[in-house]
N, C-alpha and C positions, 0 to 999 in steps of 0.2 A: 579474381580468376578462380575458376572452378577446378577442383582436383578430382581426378578419377582414381579410385583405388580398387584393385582386385584383392579380395581376401579369401584365404582358405582357412577355415577353423577346423582343427583336428581334435579328436578326443572321443568321448562317448556322446553321440548326437542322436537325439530323438527328432527326426526331421520335421514333423508337423509342428511340434512345440517350438523348435529353434526358428523355423521360418516364420511362424506367427510372431514370435518375439522380435525378429529382425525387421519384419514389415512394420510393426508398431513403432520400434525405435527410429527407423528411417523416416516414418511419417512425422513423428514428433520433432525430429531434427531437420525436417524439410530437405531430405536427401532423396535423390533418384536412386532406386534400388533395382538391380537386375539379379535374378536368382539363377544359379547354375546347378550342377549336379549335387545331390545330397544322398548320403549313405549313413550307416550306423557309426562310421568312423570319421567322416569329413563332410563339410558343406562348403560350396564355393558361392560367393556373392560378389557383386561389383556395386560400389556406391559412387555417387557424384554429388559434389557440393562444396561448401566452404571447408577449408582445411581443418579448422578447429572442430567443426561439427562431424567431419569424417573421423577424427581422432576420438571424439566422444562416442560415436557409433562403435568403433573398435573396442573401446573399453567396456561399454555396456554388453556387447556380444561376447567378449572374453569372459565376463562373469556369467552371462547366459541365463536362460530360464532354469528354474530349480531342478529340472529333470535331465539336464545336460551338463557334462563336465568338459570344458574346453581345456586342453592340455598344451596346445600350441597354436600360434597364428602365423600364417605366412602372408606377407603384404607386398604387393607390387603396385607402385605408383606411376601415374601419368597425369597429363593435363588434358582437359576437355578442349576439343577443337573450337576455335572461335569462328562464327560465321564470317565469310569473306565480306569485306567492305569495298565499295566501289567509289 
């Protein structure tokens, strides 16, 4: 089953750097990534994939790229809808 998690990473965020980092990590972990608003203090992303890989994404982005300092992470979980079967 695929897990969908909405993350808000808060702290000192360099948007270009953080989003490039997040895209790379999501690609390496084979996660679907949707990017939301980004500012100097927060970035919102949504990822979908295997639970363990989503957790790895959270940990990697919490450590973040060298020019960002993540101070807090908000996480909201859900499950991806399965296609209807007939």
